C-alpha positions as CSV (number, residue, x, y, z in Angstrom):
1,M,9.4,67.0,-8.2
2,D,13.0,67.3,-7.1
3,R,12.9,66.8,-3.4
4,G,16.3,68.0,-2.9
5,K,15.3,71.4,-3.7
6,V,13.8,73.2,-0.7
7,T,11.7,76.3,-1.5
8,P,10.6,79.0,1.2
9,T,7.0,79.0,2.3
10,E,4.9,82.4,1.9
11,S,6.1,83.8,5.5
12,E,9.6,82.4,4.9
13,W,9.7,84.3,1.5
14,L,9.2,87.5,3.2
15,I,12.4,86.9,5.1
16,M,14.5,85.7,2.0
17,D,13.2,88.7,0.2
18,A,14.6,91.1,2.7
19,V,17.8,89.1,2.6
20,W,18.0,89.4,-1.3
21,E,17.0,93.0,-1.3
22,I,19.2,94.5,1.7
23,G,21.8,92.1,0.6
24,D,24.3,89.6,2.2
25,G,25.4,90.5,5.8
26,V,22.1,91.5,6.8
27,T,21.3,91.5,10.5
28,S,18.0,90.3,12.0
29,A,17.3,93.7,13.3
30,E,17.6,95.0,9.6
31,I,15.3,92.1,8.6
32,I,12.7,92.9,10.9
33,K,12.7,96.6,10.2
34,R,12.4,95.6,6.6
35,I,9.5,93.2,7.1
36,H,7.5,95.7,9.5
37,E,7.4,98.2,6.6
38,T,4.8,96.1,4.9
39,D,3.7,93.3,7.4
40,D,3.0,93.0,11.2
41,M,4.7,89.7,11.8
42,T,5.8,89.5,15.3
43,V,9.7,89.7,16.0
44,R,9.5,86.1,17.5
45,T,8.0,84.8,14.3
46,I,10.7,86.4,12.3
47,R,13.4,84.8,14.4
48,V,11.8,81.5,14.1
49,L,11.3,81.8,10.4
50,I,15.2,82.8,10.3
51,T,16.0,79.7,12.2
52,L,14.0,77.7,9.9
53,L,15.4,79.0,6.8
54,I,19.0,78.1,8.2
55,K,17.8,74.5,8.9
56,K,16.4,74.1,5.3
57,G,19.7,75.5,4.0
58,L,18.3,78.7,2.5
59,L,20.2,80.9,4.8
60,T,23.4,80.8,6.6
61,Y,25.1,83.4,9.1
62,T,28.3,84.4,10.5
63,V,28.9,85.9,14.1
64,D,29.8,89.7,14.3
65,D,33.4,90.1,15.1
66,H,32.8,92.9,17.5
67,D,29.4,91.7,19.1
68,S,28.8,88.0,19.5
69,R,25.0,88.6,20.1
70,V,24.8,90.0,16.5
71,Y,24.3,87.6,13.5
72,H,24.8,88.4,9.6
73,Y,22.8,86.4,7.4
74,Y,23.6,85.3,3.9
75,A,21.2,83.6,1.3
76,L,22.4,80.3,-0.2
77,R,20.2,80.4,-3.2
78,T,19.3,83.3,-5.3
79,K,15.9,84.7,-5.9
80,E,16.0,83.4,-9.4
81,E,16.8,79.8,-8.2
82,C,13.8,79.9,-5.5
83,L,11.5,81.3,-8.2
84,E,12.4,78.5,-10.7
85,D,11.8,75.9,-8.1
86,K,8.5,77.7,-7.1
87,R,7.3,77.5,-10.8
88,R,8.1,73.9,-11.2
89,D,6.4,73.1,-7.8
90,F,3.2,74.9,-9.0
91,A,3.2,73.1,-12.4
92,D,3.7,69.8,-10.5
93,S,1.3,70.1,-7.8
94,Y,-1.7,71.6,-9.6
95,F,-1.1,70.3,-13.3
96,H,0.9,67.3,-13.1
97,G,3.9,68.8,-14.4
98,D,2.1,70.2,-17.4
99,K,3.7,73.5,-18.1
100,T,1.3,74.4,-21.0
101,L,-1.6,74.0,-18.6
102,A,0.0,76.1,-15.9
103,A,0.9,78.7,-18.3
104,A,-2.6,78.8,-19.7
105,A,-4.2,79.1,-16.0
106,F,-2.4,82.3,-15.6
107,L,-3.3,83.7,-19.0
108,Q,-6.8,82.8,-19.4
109,G,-9.1,85.7,-18.8
110,L,-6.4,88.2,-18.9
111,V,-6.9,91.2,-21.2
112,L,-3.1,92.1,-22.4
113,T,-1.8,95.0,-24.4
114,D,0.2,94.4,-27.5
115,E,3.1,95.1,-25.7
116,Q,2.7,92.5,-23.1
117,I,1.7,90.0,-25.7
118,A,5.0,90.9,-27.6
119,E,6.9,90.1,-24.3
120,L,5.3,86.8,-23.7
121,T,6.0,85.9,-27.4
122,A,9.8,86.7,-26.9
123,I,9.6,84.5,-23.7
124,L,8.3,81.8,-25.6
125,E,10.8,82.2,-28.4
126,Q,13.7,82.3,-25.8
127,S,12.4,79.1,-24.1
128,R,12.2,77.5,-27.7
129,E,16.1,78.4,-28.4
130,N,16.8,77.1,-25.0
131,D,15.0,73.9,-25.6
132,G,17.0,73.6,-28.8
133,E,20.2,74.0,-26.9
134,K,19.4,71.1,-24.6
135,K,18.6,68.5,-27.4
136,P,21.5,66.2,-28.6
137,K,22.3,66.7,-32.0
């Protein structure tokens, strides 16, 4: 596992999700409002998590030009980058890096529609094409 990549914890993910959804330049008040729509996390906890995300290098901020008490937060990594790292961490942690076993663990026992199976088949085909691009010729 690449220890250089830092992924948000479940609680931190709520903060990052608010920043990704609202957009760059979001204030802590906007983050708090967004989180309180679905979660009862305390304001203090939210502020602590924002600070941790800054220390982890997942968020950065600027100080408002008109009010030095207001900070504007920016994501340093995209949601897609963090999701990719989470997927990799999951496979590494629970399946010793075996992506086939990790995928099978999700799929076993599910009842899928023909449309869902077709979508998964397309994803597998895309993966095969991407793998072919990575191999030296």
